[in-house]
C-alpha positions as CSV (number, residue, x, y, z in Angstrom):
1,M,7.9,19.9,-2.1
2,K,8.0,16.0,-2.4
3,S,8.0,14.4,-5.7
4,T,4.9,12.4,-6.6
5,I,5.4,8.9,-8.2
6,N,2.5,7.8,-10.3
7,K,1.5,4.2,-10.5
8,P,-1.6,2.7,-12.5
9,W,-3.7,2.7,-9.5
10,G,-2.9,5.9,-8.1
11,S,0.3,7.8,-6.7
12,F,2.6,8.3,-3.7
13,Q,5.0,10.7,-2.1
14,I,7.8,9.6,0.3
15,I,7.5,11.9,3.1
16,D,10.2,10.4,5.5
17,K,12.9,7.9,5.2
18,G,15.4,6.3,7.8
19,K,17.7,3.2,8.0
20,N,14.9,0.8,8.6
21,Y,11.8,2.7,7.5
22,V,10.0,4.7,4.8
23,V,6.8,6.5,5.3
24,K,4.7,7.2,2.3
25,N,1.5,9.5,1.5
26,I,-0.5,7.2,-0.9
27,L,-3.7,8.1,-3.0
28,I,-5.6,5.4,-4.4
29,N,-7.8,6.3,-7.4
30,P,-11.6,5.5,-7.5
31,H,-12.2,1.7,-8.5
32,S,-8.5,0.9,-8.5
33,K,-6.3,-1.7,-6.6
34,S,-2.8,-2.7,-6.2
35,S,-1.4,-6.1,-7.2
36,L,-1.7,-9.0,-4.8
37,Q,1.8,-9.1,-3.7
38,S,4.2,-10.0,-0.8
39,H,7.6,-8.9,0.4
40,N,10.6,-10.8,1.8
41,H,12.3,-8.0,3.7
42,R,9.8,-5.6,5.2
43,S,6.5,-5.5,6.9
44,E,4.0,-2.6,6.3
45,H,1.4,-0.7,8.2
46,W,-1.4,1.3,6.6
47,V,-3.5,4.0,8.2
48,V,-6.4,5.3,6.4
49,V,-6.5,9.1,6.5
50,E,-9.4,9.7,4.0
51,G,-12.0,7.4,2.5
52,T,-12.8,3.7,2.7
53,L,-10.0,1.1,1.9
54,E,-10.5,-2.6,1.2
55,A,-7.4,-4.4,2.6
56,T,-6.8,-8.0,2.0
57,V,-4.1,-9.7,4.0
58,N,-3.5,-13.4,3.5
59,G,-6.9,-13.8,2.0
60,K,-8.9,-12.0,4.6
61,I,-10.6,-8.8,3.5
62,T,-11.0,-5.9,6.2
63,I,-12.9,-2.7,5.4
64,L,-11.0,0.3,7.0
65,E,-12.4,3.9,7.5
66,S,-10.5,6.9,8.4
67,N,-8.5,6.7,11.5
68,Q,-8.2,3.0,11.2
69,S,-5.2,0.8,10.6
70,I,-3.8,-2.6,9.6
71,F,-0.5,-4.3,10.0
72,I,1.0,-6.2,7.0
73,P,3.4,-8.8,8.2
74,L,6.7,-10.0,6.5
75,N,5.8,-12.4,3.6
76,A,2.0,-11.9,3.9
77,K,0.0,-11.8,0.5
78,H,-1.8,-8.4,0.6
79,R,-3.4,-6.0,-1.6
80,L,-5.2,-2.5,-1.1
81,A,-8.3,-1.6,-3.0
82,N,-10.5,1.5,-3.4
83,N,-14.2,0.4,-4.5
84,S,-15.6,3.8,-4.0
85,D,-16.2,6.9,-6.4
86,T,-13.7,9.1,-4.5
87,N,-9.9,9.0,-3.7
88,V,-8.7,7.1,-0.7
89,K,-5.6,8.5,1.1
90,I,-3.4,6.4,3.5
91,I,-0.1,6.7,5.2
92,E,1.9,3.6,4.6
93,V,5.0,2.9,6.8
94,W,7.5,0.3,5.6
95,Y,9.9,-1.4,8.1
96,G,12.7,-3.7,7.3
97,N,16.1,-4.2,6.1
98,I,15.6,-3.8,2.3
99,L,13.4,-0.9,1.5
100,D,12.9,-0.7,-2.1
101,E,10.4,-1.5,-5.0
102,G,12.6,-4.6,-5.9
103,D,11.2,-6.5,-2.9
104,I,7.8,-7.0,-4.5
105,I,6.6,-10.6,-5.4
106,R,3.5,-10.2,-7.6
107,Y,0.8,-12.9,-7.7
108,E,-2.0,-11.1,-9.4
109,D,-1.8,-7.7,-11.2
110,E,-4.4,-6.3,-13.4
111,Y,-1.8,-3.9,-14.9
112,N,0.3,-6.9,-16.3
113,R,3.4,-5.9,-14.2
114,K,5.9,-8.7,-13.2
């Protein structure tokens, strides 16, 4: 069983990991969002598997439904949001040469994290 990491906006489980990638199963709580952030060492891919996700990438908002995906390039300012009354589930793939939570530059965060 994979361990669940709780965040203020939901939770995630790491489901696979290699030298240059990490694959996560992410749950976003209703009416929650991540910080507006960027990464210097990794890109990301988000695939919606359940619900409706609002993805912001470099100021552009895209609404994604189940079986739709979006690419988050290196250094792009991005955020995921769940504006609905039900959970949203996504698969997230990190790809890069530094794959840890330390590679987060936060610009806005409603949970007052730095």
